[in-house]
GUFIRO-918255 format. One record per atom (N, C-alpha, C): residue in three letters; x negated, y negated, z. Coordinates in pm, whole numbers, plus 50000, padded with zeros to 5 digits. Each point is the difference from the previous one (the first is absolute). Last residue first. Layout:
residues N
{"ALA",{X,Y,Z}}
...
//
This chain:
residues 176
{"UNK",{50424,50792,48502}}
{"UNK",{50053,49907,49898}}
{"UNK",{49945,50031,49863}}
{"UNK",{50126,50310,50443}}
{"UNK",{49884,49957,49924}}
{"UNK",{50053,49911,49888}}
{"UNK",{50283,50020,50450}}
{"UNK",{49974,50070,49873}}
{"UNK",{49868,49953,49940}}
{"UNK",{50141,50022,50538}}
{"UNK",{49979,49913,49885}}
{"UNK",{49975,50083,49874}}
{"UNK",{50273,50082,50491}}
{"UNK",{49901,50056,49908}}
{"UNK",{49994,49913,49875}}
{"UNK",{50150,49939,50545}}
{"UNK",{50033,49964,49862}}
{"UNK",{49888,50048,49911}}
{"UNK",{50195,50102,50522}}
{"UNK",{49889,50017,49906}}
{"UNK",{50053,49971,49860}}
{"UNK",{50124,49865,50549}}
{"UNK",{50051,50040,49869}}
{"UNK",{49877,50013,49909}}
{"UNK",{49975,50055,50552}}
{"UNK",{49977,49926,49876}}
{"UNK",{50079,50057,49882}}
{"UNK",{49971,50189,50455}}
{"UNK",{50107,49902,49977}}
{"UNK",{49985,49927,49868}}
{"UNK",{49676,50325,50176}}
{"UNK",{50123,50063,49949}}
{"UNK",{50114,49903,49973}}
{"UNK",{49463,49928,49964}}
{"UNK",{50106,49958,50092}}
{"UNK",{50132,50056,49947}}
{"UNK",{49637,50125,49755}}
{"UNK",{49937,49996,50132}}
{"UNK",{50103,49964,50106}}
{"UNK",{50125,50262,49536}}
{"UNK",{49979,49865,50053}}
{"UNK",{49938,50011,50138}}
{"UNK",{50172,50292,49506}}
{"UNK",{49933,49999,50131}}
{"UNK",{49978,49855,50043}}
{"UNK",{50407,50131,49665}}
{"UNK",{49857,49967,50005}}
{"UNK",{49949,50005,50143}}
{"UNK",{50465,50060,49825}}
{"UNK",{49921,50118,50035}}
{"UNK",{49851,49972,50015}}
{"UNK",{50337,49673,49865}}
{"UNK",{50033,50045,50135}}
{"UNK",{49915,50118,50044}}
{"UNK",{49953,49592,49649}}
{"UNK",{49964,50141,50000}}
{"UNK",{50017,50051,50142}}
{"UNK",{50149,49541,49667}}
{"UNK",{49991,50069,50129}}
{"UNK",{49967,50147,49980}}
{"UNK",{49837,49644,49634}}
{"UNK",{50124,50064,50044}}
{"UNK",{49977,50071,50133}}
{"UNK",{49777,49573,49656}}
{"UNK",{49982,50110,50095}}
{"UNK",{50137,50053,50043}}
{"UNK",{49899,49612,49707}}
{"UNK",{50035,50127,49939}}
{"UNK",{49983,50120,50090}}
{"UNK",{49955,49512,50086}}
{"UNK",{49878,50056,49940}}
{"UNK",{50025,50135,49933}}
{"UNK",{50343,49785,50243}}
{"UNK",{49971,49917,49882}}
{"UNK",{49876,50049,49928}}
{"UNK",{50108,50210,50406}}
{"UNK",{50096,50037,49896}}
{"UNK",{49979,49917,49874}}
{"UNK",{49741,49895,50377}}
{"UNK",{49962,50132,49952}}
{"UNK",{50093,50044,49886}}
{"UNK",{50114,49603,50222}}
{"UNK",{49883,49983,49915}}
{"UNK",{49955,50134,49943}}
{"UNK",{50351,50003,50311}}
{"UNK",{50044,49940,49873}}
{"UNK",{49882,49983,49904}}
{"UNK",{49903,50147,50434}}
{"UNK",{50074,50105,49928}}
{"UNK",{50045,49948,49864}}
{"UNK",{49799,49695,50292}}
{"UNK",{49902,50091,49940}}
{"UNK",{50067,50114,49926}}
{"UNK",{50280,49698,50230}}
{"UNK",{49928,49928,49894}}
{"UNK",{49898,50091,49932}}
{"UNK",{50244,50159,50383}}
{"UNK",{50080,49996,49876}}
{"UNK",{49926,49931,49886}}
{"UNK",{49883,50242,50460}}
{"UNK",{49930,49901,49920}}
{"UNK",{50065,49993,49861}}
{"UNK",{50113,50314,50358}}
{"UNK",{50065,49870,50018}}
{"UNK",{49935,49890,49916}}
{"UNK",{49833,50462,50011}}
{"UNK",{50135,49995,49943}}
{"UNK",{50073,49867,50016}}
{"UNK",{49463,50064,49935}}
{"UNK",{50092,50007,50114}}
{"UNK",{50142,49985,49946}}
{"UNK",{49609,50191,49687}}
{"UNK",{50070,49877,50038}}
{"UNK",{50094,50027,50117}}
{"UNK",{49576,50187,49650}}
{"UNK",{50066,50037,50125}}
{"UNK",{50061,49873,50057}}
{"UNK",{49850,50154,49482}}
{"UNK",{50004,49892,50099}}
{"UNK",{50079,50052,50119}}
{"UNK",{49691,50256,49581}}
{"UNK",{50125,49975,50072}}
{"UNK",{49988,49872,50080}}
{"UNK",{49763,50330,49580}}
{"UNK",{49988,49876,50075}}
{"UNK",{50136,49972,50063}}
{"UNK",{49684,50406,49696}}
{"UNK",{50120,49953,50069}}
{"UNK",{49968,49870,50072}}
{"UNK",{49676,50195,49720}}
{"UNK",{50113,50080,49952}}
{"UNK",{50131,49952,50062}}
{"UNK",{49530,49716,49888}}
{"UNK",{50081,50063,50103}}
{"UNK",{50114,50077,49936}}
{"UNK",{49593,49739,49822}}
{"UNK",{50068,50118,49944}}
{"UNK",{50077,50078,50108}}
{"UNK",{49733,49573,50000}}
{"UNK",{49977,50109,50095}}
{"UNK",{50059,50132,49952}}
{"UNK",{50057,49623,49717}}
{"UNK",{49858,50005,50037}}
{"UNK",{49969,50115,50095}}
{"UNK",{50455,49926,49841}}
{"UNK",{49909,49999,49886}}
{"UNK",{49854,50023,50039}}
{"UNK",{50351,49976,50333}}
{"UNK",{50028,50110,49908}}
{"UNK",{49897,50007,49888}}
{"UNK",{49963,49645,50308}}
{"UNK",{49986,50127,50071}}
{"UNK",{50023,50119,49907}}
{"UNK",{50076,49560,49839}}
{"UNK",{49857,50026,50017}}
{"UNK",{49978,50137,50066}}
{"UNK",{50441,49847,49965}}
{"UNK",{49949,50036,49868}}
{"UNK",{49850,50032,50007}}
{"UNK",{50202,49840,50394}}
{"UNK",{50053,50133,49964}}
{"UNK",{49944,50046,49867}}
{"UNK",{49903,49564,50135}}
{"UNK",{49921,50098,50075}}
{"UNK",{50048,50143,49971}}
{"UNK",{50236,49641,49797}}
{"UNK",{49861,50000,49954}}
{"UNK",{49918,50107,50072}}
{"UNK",{50446,49931,50140}}
{"UNK",{49996,50059,49865}}
{"UNK",{49856,50010,49951}}
{"UNK",{50077,49777,50406}}
{"UNK",{50018,50145,50015}}
{"UNK",{49996,50070,49864}}
{"UNK",{49984,49526,50005}}
{"UNK",{49878,50057,50060}}
{"UNK",{50011,50152,50010}}
{"UNK",{50378,49763,49848}}
{"UNK",{49892,49986,49903}}
{"UNK",{49871,50064,50052}}
{"UNK",{50372,49983,50290}}
{"UNK",{50027,50089,49887}}
{"UNK",{49885,49998,49899}}
{"UNK",{49986,49698,50360}}
{"UNK",{49982,50137,50048}}
{"UNK",{50019,50100,49887}}
{"UNK",{50083,49537,49909}}
{"UNK",{49858,50031,50019}}
{"UNK",{49977,50145,50045}}
{"UNK",{50421,49733,49903}}
{"UNK",{49959,50114,49920}}
{"UNK",{49854,50039,50017}}
{"UNK",{50274,49660,50237}}
{"UNK",{49936,49950,49877}}
{"UNK",{49955,50113,49908}}
{"UNK",{50198,50020,50465}}
{"UNK",{50097,49954,49901}}
{"UNK",{49942,49946,49871}}
{"UNK",{49702,49981,50451}}
{"UNK",{50104,50093,49959}}
{"UNK",{50087,49939,49891}}
{"UNK",{49634,49791,50256}}
{"UNK",{49967,50053,49868}}
{"UNK",{50104,50099,49949}}
{"UNK",{49999,49777,50438}}
{"UNK",{49998,49895,49900}}
{"UNK",{49970,50048,49859}}
{"UNK",{49828,50287,50421}}
{"UNK",{50116,49911,49995}}
{"UNK",{49980,49888,49897}}
{"UNK",{49737,50446,49901}}
{"UNK",{50002,49904,50109}}
{"UNK",{50121,49910,49986}}
{"UNK",{49965,50517,49820}}
{"UNK",{49986,49859,49959}}
{"UNK",{50007,49912,50125}}
{"UNK",{49881,50550,49848}}
{"UNK",{50054,49905,50097}}
{"UNK",{49975,49860,49947}}
{"UNK",{49974,50581,49855}}
{"UNK",{49992,49857,49972}}
{"UNK",{50051,49921,50119}}
{"UNK",{49835,50543,49788}}
{"UNK",{50066,49913,50097}}
{"UNK",{49978,49854,49966}}
{"UNK",{49947,50556,49829}}
{"UNK",{49996,49863,49952}}
{"UNK",{50079,49915,50099}}
{"UNK",{49747,50508,50055}}
{"UNK",{50111,49907,50021}}
{"UNK",{49969,49865,49939}}
{"UNK",{49857,50566,49973}}
{"UNK",{49957,49862,49985}}
{"UNK",{50122,49909,50008}}
{"UNK",{50057,50443,50264}}
{"UNK",{49973,49967,49860}}
{"UNK",{49945,49858,49997}}
{"UNK",{50063,50184,50422}}
{"UNK",{50011,50126,49925}}
{"UNK",{49974,49983,49850}}
{"UNK",{49808,49707,50418}}
{"UNK",{50088,49984,49884}}
{"UNK",{50006,50132,49922}}
{"UNK",{49715,49907,50382}}
{"UNK",{50133,49958,50047}}
{"UNK",{50102,49993,49887}}
{"UNK",{49521,50115,49937}}
{"UNK",{50071,50101,50080}}
{"UNK",{50139,49960,50047}}
{"UNK",{49810,49764,49551}}
{"UNK",{49932,50053,50118}}
{"UNK",{50093,50087,50083}}
{"UNK",{50115,49551,49682}}
{"UNK",{49976,50144,49992}}
{"UNK",{49935,50045,50128}}
{"UNK",{50240,49538,49711}}
{"UNK",{49958,50066,50122}}
{"UNK",{49984,50148,49975}}
{"UNK",{50019,49503,49719}}
{"UNK",{50014,50146,49989}}
{"UNK",{49944,50059,50128}}
{"UNK",{50213,49475,49905}}
{"UNK",{49894,50097,50024}}
{"UNK",{50039,50142,49970}}
{"UNK",{50084,49409,50027}}
{"UNK",{50053,50122,49940}}
{"UNK",{49891,50105,50016}}
{"UNK",{50134,49474,50224}}
{"UNK",{49912,50114,49971}}
{"UNK",{50079,50112,49934}}
{"UNK",{50035,49421,50064}}
{"UNK",{50023,50124,50073}}
{"UNK",{49903,50106,49955}}
{"UNK",{50001,49537,49849}}
{"UNK",{50142,50020,50024}}
{"UNK",{50030,50125,50081}}
{"UNK",{49591,49614,49911}}
{"UNK",{50018,50143,50020}}
{"UNK",{50144,50022,50044}}
{"UNK",{49810,49578,49685}}
{"UNK",{50041,50047,50133}}
{"UNK",{50012,50152,50002}}
{"UNK",{49898,49727,49606}}
{"UNK",{49887,50020,50088}}
{"UNK",{50036,50052,50137}}
{"UNK",{50387,49763,49731}}
{"UNK",{49874,50046,49941}}
{"UNK",{49888,50006,50103}}
{"UNK",{50513,49922,49998}}
{"UNK",{49913,50033,50114}}
{"UNK",{49863,50048,49952}}
{"UNK",{50335,49873,49681}}
{"UNK",{50012,49898,50104}}
{"UNK",{49903,50023,50115}}
{"UNK",{49857,50181,49520}}
{"UNK",{50113,50025,50089}}
{"UNK",{50000,49894,50110}}
{"UNK",{49655,50012,49683}}
{"UNK",{50121,49979,49922}}
{"UNK",{50126,50027,50081}}
{"UNK",{49543,50254,50118}}
{"UNK",{50019,49861,49957}}
{"UNK",{50126,49990,49914}}
{"UNK",{50003,50416,50328}}
{"UNK",{49916,49944,49894}}
{"UNK",{50031,49853,49975}}
{"UNK",{50044,50312,50462}}
{"UNK",{50081,49936,49897}}
{"UNK",{49906,49930,49901}}
{"UNK",{49909,50449,50314}}
{"UNK",{49968,49857,49987}}
{"UNK",{50078,49943,49882}}
{"UNK",{49978,50453,50342}}
{"UNK",{50078,49942,49890}}
{"UNK",{49973,49850,49999}}
{"UNK",{49690,50440,50179}}
{"UNK",{50075,49881,50037}}
{"UNK",{50067,49943,49875}}
{"UNK",{49873,50527,50104}}
{"UNK",{49958,49880,49927}}
{"UNK",{50088,49885,50047}}
{"UNK",{49847,50536,50189}}
{"UNK",{50088,49885,49985}}
{"UNK",{49935,49889,49918}}
{"UNK",{49869,50520,49929}}
{"UNK",{50031,49929,50123}}
{"UNK",{50093,49884,49969}}
{"UNK",{49651,50443,49789}}
{"UNK",{50115,49910,49984}}
{"UNK",{50027,49936,50135}}
{"UNK",{49657,50324,49948}}
{"UNK",{50000,49946,49864}}
{"UNK",{50122,49917,49968}}
{"UNK",{49849,50231,50426}}
{"UNK",{50095,50068,49912}}
{"UNK",{50001,49950,49856}}
{"UNK",{49705,49835,50367}}
{"UNK",{50023,50140,50033}}
{"UNK",{50081,50077,49896}}
{"UNK",{49894,49524,49967}}
{"UNK",{49874,50071,50018}}
{"UNK",{50022,50151,50017}}
{"UNK",{50376,49714,49971}}
{"UNK",{49926,49990,49873}}
{"UNK",{49872,50082,50008}}
{"UNK",{50263,49952,50388}}
{"UNK",{50051,50102,49908}}
{"UNK",{49928,49993,49864}}
{"UNK",{49921,49672,50345}}
{"UNK",{49924,50125,50013}}
{"UNK",{50048,50108,49903}}
{"UNK",{50232,49579,50042}}
{"UNK",{49872,49986,49929}}
{"UNK",{49925,50134,49999}}
{"UNK",{50402,49976,50239}}
{"UNK",{50033,49970,49860}}
{"UNK",{49875,49987,49914}}
{"UNK",{49956,50052,50469}}
{"UNK",{50044,50125,49937}}
{"UNK",{50028,49978,49852}}
{"UNK",{49914,49625,50269}}
{"UNK",{49877,50073,49969}}
{"UNK",{50031,50134,49932}}
{"UNK",{50364,49749,50152}}
{"UNK",{49933,49924,49894}}
{"UNK",{49873,50074,49956}}
{"UNK",{50229,50172,50369}}
{"UNK",{50075,50024,49877}}
{"UNK",{49934,49929,49882}}
{"UNK",{49822,49927,50429}}
{"UNK",{49976,50138,49958}}
{"UNK",{50072,50033,49870}}
{"UNK",{50086,49585,50196}}
{"UNK",{49863,50003,49947}}
{"UNK",{49966,50142,49953}}
{"UNK",{50409,49939,50220}}
{"UNK",{50004,49941,49866}}
{"UNK",{49861,50002,49936}}
{"UNK",{50030,50134,50445}}
{"UNK",{50063,50101,49914}}
{"UNK",{50005,49948,49856}}
{"UNK",{49842,49704,50327}}
{"UNK",{49906,50112,49985}}
{"UNK",{50056,50108,49909}}
{"UNK",{50275,49619,50115}}
{"UNK",{49891,49968,49909}}
{"UNK",{49906,50119,49978}}
{"UNK",{50503,50114,50122}}
{"UNK",{49899,49917,50064}}
{"UNK",{49883,49984,49903}}
{"UNK",{50499,50098,49812}}
{"UNK",{49874,50059,50044}}
{"UNK",{49914,49896,50071}}
{"UNK",{50568,50109,49874}}
{"UNK",{49884,49913,49996}}
{"UNK",{49877,50065,50065}}
{"UNK",{50174,50308,49721}}
{"UNK",{49968,49881,50077}}
{"UNK",{50115,49951,50085}}
{"UNK",{49959,50372,49659}}
{"UNK",{49968,50036,50137}}
{"UNK",{49973,49882,50091}}
{"UNK",{50147,49973,49547}}
{"UNK",{49864,50054,49993}}
{"UNK",{49953,50032,50142}}
{"UNK",{50416,49793,49916}}
{"UNK",{50008,50123,49920}}
{"UNK",{49863,50061,49974}}
{"UNK",{50036,49585,50244}}
{"UNK",{50074,50105,50070}}
{"UNK",{50000,50131,49922}}
{"UNK",{49808,49539,49914}}
{"UNK",{49924,50125,49988}}
{"UNK",{50070,50118,50066}}
{"UNK",{50168,49548,50012}}
{"UNK",{49996,50038,49858}}
{"UNK",{49927,50133,49981}}
{"UNK",{50029,49762,50420}}
{"UNK",{50103,50102,49976}}
{"UNK",{50005,50043,49854}}
{"UNK",{49530,49808,50176}}
{"UNK",{50141,49958,49996}}
{"UNK",{50093,50119,49982}}
{"UNK",{49509,50003,49995}}
{"UNK",{50043,49963,50135}}
{"UNK",{50148,49965,50007}}
{"UNK",{49764,50101,49586}}
{"UNK",{50011,50121,50081}}
{"UNK",{50048,49972,50143}}
{"UNK",{49913,49637,49700}}
{"UNK",{50113,50079,49953}}
{"UNK",{50023,50121,50091}}
{"UNK",{49620,49738,50084}}
{"UNK",{50121,49927,50035}}
{"UNK",{50124,50078,49958}}
{"UNK",{49580,50169,49872}}
{"UNK",{50022,50015,50144}}
{"UNK",{50128,49931,50044}}
{"UNK",{49869,49943,49553}}
{"UNK",{50035,50140,50024}}
{"UNK",{50034,50019,50147}}
{"UNK",{49831,49585,49873}}
{"UNK",{50139,50015,49954}}
{"UNK",{50050,50142,50024}}
{"UNK",{49541,49909,50109}}
{"UNK",{50094,49924,50084}}
{"UNK",{50147,50017,49958}}
{"UNK",{49641,50221,49736}}
{"UNK",{50032,50055,50131}}
{"UNK",{50100,49914,50080}}
{"UNK",{49780,49914,49561}}
{"UNK",{50136,50053,49998}}
{"UNK",{50047,50043,50138}}
{"UNK",{49553,49848,49904}}
{"UNK",{50092,49886,50007}}
{"UNK",{50147,50043,49989}}
{"UNK",{49644,50320,49959}}
{"UNK",{50019,49953,50138}}
{"UNK",{50096,49883,50008}}
{"UNK",{50074,50331,49595}}
{"UNK",{49885,49921,50046}}
{"UNK",{50029,49951,50142}}
{"UNK",{50185,50405,49605}}
{"UNK",{50017,49916,50119}}
{"UNK",{49869,49929,50036}}
{"UNK",{50100,50136,49487}}
{"UNK",{49953,50057,50127}}
{"UNK",{50030,49905,50116}}
{"UNK",{50321,49950,49577}}
{"UNK",{49856,50000,50025}}
{"UNK",{49968,50061,50136}}
{"UNK",{50383,49856,49589}}
{"UNK",{49990,50095,50110}}
{"UNK",{49851,50025,50023}}
{"UNK",{50307,49594,49764}}
{"UNK",{49870,50066,50002}}
{"UNK",{50002,50091,50122}}
{"UNK",{50424,49764,49683}}
{"UNK",{49928,50037,50121}}
{"UNK",{49861,50054,49972}}
{"UNK",{50362,49875,49682}}
{"UNK",{50001,49891,50097}}
{"UNK",{49911,50024,50121}}
{"UNK",{50027,50306,49613}}
{"UNK",{50034,49870,49941}}
{"UNK",{49992,49885,50101}}
{"UNK",{49690,50395,50122}}
{"UNK",{50130,50008,49934}}
{"UNK",{50035,49860,49950}}
{"UNK",{49536,50294,50174}}
{"UNK",{50062,49872,49966}}
{"UNK",{50131,50027,49927}}
{"UNK",{49607,50247,50355}}
{"UNK",{50106,50019,49900}}
{"UNK",{50069,49866,49977}}
{"UNK",{49519,50215,50204}}
{"UNK",{50081,49879,49998}}
{"UNK",{50099,50021,49886}}
{"UNK",{49716,50390,50305}}
{"UNK",{50041,49929,49878}}
{"UNK",{50065,49866,50030}}
{"UNK",{49608,50286,50247}}
{"UNK",{50136,49958,50031}}
{"UNK",{50046,49917,49881}}
{"UNK",{49611,50376,50084}}
{"UNK",{50040,49893,49911}}
{"UNK",{50145,49968,50032}}
{"UNK",{49626,50214,50354}}
{"UNK",{50112,50019,49908}}
{"UNK",{50018,49879,49908}}
{"UNK",{49546,50210,50224}}
{"UNK",{50086,49883,50011}}
{"UNK",{50114,50015,49901}}
{"UNK",{49766,50437,50211}}
{"UNK",{49981,49899,49895}}
{"UNK",{50095,49883,50024}}
{"UNK",{49810,50285,50413}}
{"UNK",{50107,50004,49901}}
{"UNK",{49973,49897,49891}}
{"UNK",{49583,50213,50267}}
{"UNK",{50110,49904,50017}}
{"UNK",{50104,50019,49890}}
{"UNK",{49700,50415,50182}}
{"UNK",{49988,49885,49911}}
{"UNK",{50119,49907,50019}}
{"UNK",{49743,50350,50348}}
{"UNK",{50126,49976,49932}}
{"UNK",{49984,49874,49915}}
//
């Protein structure tokens, strides 16, 4: 059996952010976030071993599916320049009926438009580069902030969409 080719993980740059491949130095903040109630809408809080599996899953998808998660790094010129503000990602595989666009911000980075800017950049990359036909966000119905963000991105509820978790709301993203 031949080895899988090394994937090209893109670096996407927006006006205030750099979306880049996850690195080991991102792990402590990721693990800390996943251990808190902030991760409730992602099935958390999670023990370290579960969070590690999720972090590795985000990287492994690049090798297996040609997409995955990117870390949100704040660009120079911003108050938090160089800091990792969270993550944005494309999920796929057997647990996802359609490709999913997801996001999370670490405490202290909310309210600055970073999630919207990062999600827009990755959504556009997914449609343009991967040529996806559809893209959705699966959102827990009590996660009002993510529902509002999906709507700001132009996504609309699709009550008939397939979903892994029957309780999730499915927001369908338009091709931009």
